[in-house]
N, C-alpha and C positions, 0 to 999 in steps of 0.2 A: 710335246708337250702343250696336252692337253685344251682345247679350245675355253672351256671354259673356268680353268687358270690361267690363262692368258686375257680373258674376259676382267675377271678378278681382280689382276694384278691392275687394271689400266685406270683403278678405282681406289685404289689405296695409296695414305701418306707412304712416305717414307719410312713411319714405324707402324705399317703392317695394317693401321686401323679406317678402314672407308671416312670421310671427311662430307659429310653432310650439310645441307645449306641448314641457317636457321631457325629457317619457318619448319624445317623437318623434325629441329631437335626440340625444339617450341609446341607439336603440337601436344598432346592429354594422351592417358590410353581410350584410344579406339578401337582395337580392333575387331569386337564385336558388332557393329556396326558395319567395317569392310569384309567379314567374313562369308563365306558364301553357305549358310547351313543348310540347304538343297542340296545335302553328298548325299555316296549311294557308301556305305559302310560294306566289311567282305569280314567272314569270319578267317583264322586259320583254316578250314575245312573247307571253304571256297577252293576251285581249281584251276586251275592256269585259263583255263578258256571261259570260265566265269570272270575273270577279271576281264579280259580282251573285249569283251561281250560288252560289260560294262563301261569300258574306256572309249570302246566306238560308237554305242549310244545317246552319252552323256558328254562325248569328248573331253573326257577330264583324263589329265597325264597321273594323275593321282591318284589311290585310295586308301584312306588306312584302315585299316585291320583289325579290330576290336574284339571284345568281349561282349556278353550279352547287354552287358549296362554299361554301351559304349568305353570302357578301358581300351585306350590305347594298346595294342601289342605289337603293334609294327607297322612297315605302308609298302607297297605294294606299284613303283612307277612302270610307266609307256618306257623306257630307257632297260628298268632289267627285266623285262620280257625280251626287248628284242636282244639285250647280252641271251637271255636264257634260248634264244631261235637260234642261237649260230653267231653272233655277234662278239663273247666274252667266256670269260670262264666259267660263267653258268652254262650252258653250252655243255660241261663236263658232265651233269646230273643228267641230261638229254639221250649223253649215249652211252655213261657206266649203270643209269637203272632202264632205262628203256629202250635201248639198242639203238637210238636213234628213230624210231619211228612215233608216227604223227602223234596218234591218236590215244597213246598211253601216257604220251610227255604231256601232251594238252590238259586230260585228268589228275593231270599231278596236282597235289594240293598247294595251298602257296606257301604253307609252311619251307618248300622245301629251298622256296628263293625269293622270299623276302626280307627289307630288312626289317629284323626286330630290335635293332638300337635307332631307332630314327630318331631323325631331331624333331621338335616340338618346340610351340610356342605357346607360352598364358597365356590368358583373356586377359589379362593386368598389366600385360606387358606394356612398354612407349615403343610406339613406333619407329623410332630410329632403332630401337631393342630388335626390332622384325628387322627391320631392313639392314643389320649388320651381321644375320648371323644369316642372313638370303647371300649377301655378300661375302662374306669372310668364308663360306662352306659353298661357294658358288649351286647352291640350289634352288629353285625356282615355285618352289611350291611348298608349305609348313602346312601340318595339321597344326587348331588351335586347338588347345584343350583348356577346360575348367575343373582342377580336383583329378586329372589324368583324363575324365569322361572327356573326348572328343567332341567340343560344339561345332566345327566348322575347317575350312579350309580356308589359306590366304595364295592368292595364287600370284605373281608379278602382272597380270592381267587384272586383274582385282584393283594393283593398288595404282596400277597405268589410268585406271577409271576415277579411282578414286581423287588420286593430287595431279591430272592432268586438267588443264584449259582446254578449248581448242586449240588457243596459238599458247605455244609456251617460252618460247624466244631463243629457240636451242634447235641449228638448220642440224639435217639428217647425216652433213658431210661432218659433222662434231664430235658422232658417236657414235657411227658406225664401224664397223668392221671394214678394213681396207683388203684381208686376206680372206678372200672366197675360195673356199673347197671343193673341186668338185668332183664328177667324174663321168668317165666318159661310157657311153650311150652301148656299145660291146663289152660292157661289164655286167655283173649277175649281181642278184639280191647276197647273194651269201658275202661277195665280196663289200659293199654297200653295207650292209648291218654291222660288219669287221674294221671299216671304215668310220663308223659312226659311234661305236664303244671304243677304240683306240684315240680315237679325240678328241671326245668327249663333246661330239656334234650332233644334234637335233633334226638335223637336213642335210639332202647334197641334191645344189641342183648338178643338173645331167645333160653330160655337153657329147657336139657332133660336129666335127671340122671347125669347132671355136664359136659352134652358137651352142646358146642355151634352148635347150627342146623338154625340157623338162623339171621337176623337184622332186627325189622322192622323202618324203619325210618320218617319224615317229610314228606318227599316227595312221599313216599310208598304212604302212607292216602291219599295224594292231588288227589296220582295218581286214587286213587280208582275212585273218583266224578273227574277226571279234565280228563279219559283217556273214564269215563264212564261204568268202570267196575262194581260198583256198583251196578247200573240196575240191571246185569243179577244176583245181587246174592240175591237178596229180595225178600218176598211175597205181607208186606202189606205195603211196603216202608215209615217203619218210621225207626226213629233213634233208637228205642230200637233195633228192628229187627237190628243194625250197631253195634249197642252194642256190642252186642250179639256174634256178629263173633268172633270163634280164632283165635286166634292170627296167626295161623300157615297160616290162607287165605293169609294175609294179607302180610305175610314175606317175606322177600329175601334171598333165601337160597344161592347167590353168595359172602359168606362173604370173602371179603380184609382183609388179614393183613399184619402187617411186623415186624422183628425182632427187639430188644430193641438196638441193638449197629450201625443199618442203620444208618445214617445219615437222617436228617430231611428235607434235599434238595432233598436225596431220596425220602422218606417217601412223600413228596410233587408230584415229578414228579408220581409217581405211582395212585396218589390219581387224579391226571389231566389227567392220563392215561386209567382208571377205571370210571372218573365220578362220582368219591365220595368227600363226603367231612370228611370222619373217615378214619382209621386203626384201626383194634386189633391187639396189640404188643402180640406176642404169643413167648414163650421159653421153648422150651424141651416140647413140645404139651400143656402147658397150657396158657393162659389170663393171663398176666400180667399186664395188661392197656390198655388204648385207647389211641390214640392220631388224635386230631382233626383239621381241619384250626388253625383253633384259638390257639391251643397250637403250632404248626409252626410257625405260625406269631409272636405269643410275644417270642418264638426262636429266632428269627431273630431278632428280631429290641430292646428288652429288655437287662441290662447288666443280 
């Protein structure tokens, strides 16, 4: 079962609905104040490499696709791109239309891979309506619209900053995922992308002889293309070459960690400081879990 479904199910009542704290349900509509309004917008004519460049330069995992009047036509996410690069069914487009060649596939318009029926939240909605959407559908970012015109986006990270104080009163161990999916250092980038898409996860610790030596995230993969690093790593410029790259050439060796007894407010502050969306949970030099922005958000808002 995809990790995003498991994460969602942890926070649902027996009737299948999220159970929010009273203070969350009582909050008035104020999504405009929470939304990040300084966001990039792309057209359907923009290319795959354009989307990678925008995500890499601005650190965003979702970009709304709009018409000139900012009306929402679709979205593109980092995981959509990982899917297209070889992780999932969208890679069939690369094979069928571009013969697996890098440059033509990166020059494809977003129209070919964008989600044209995206979830969005109306700016007049209440906070618990937004949270209900995010938890029920397992999404971490949503466009905010006013009369279908995009005015910003709201992410799990922005909600955490809005809702949590330095100390929340919930331990990391209470909300972390104890099932940590990792990948051996001897594997390839192609294997990593398939695992991420098939299991619905955005990061993979890389291990060697039982020790974690790095981590590969969706952002590391997008940066390969968005920062043009990939062009110095290939000879034939095909996606077959991309898939055969050692995962160790892509992983980040700066591993962010936290202890299980720390407050999730401290975890949120550490994520913000380091610019990451997850922390490995360490006890006695052993990995016992992983905590993500989503875990923190649920810990703040759910009973």
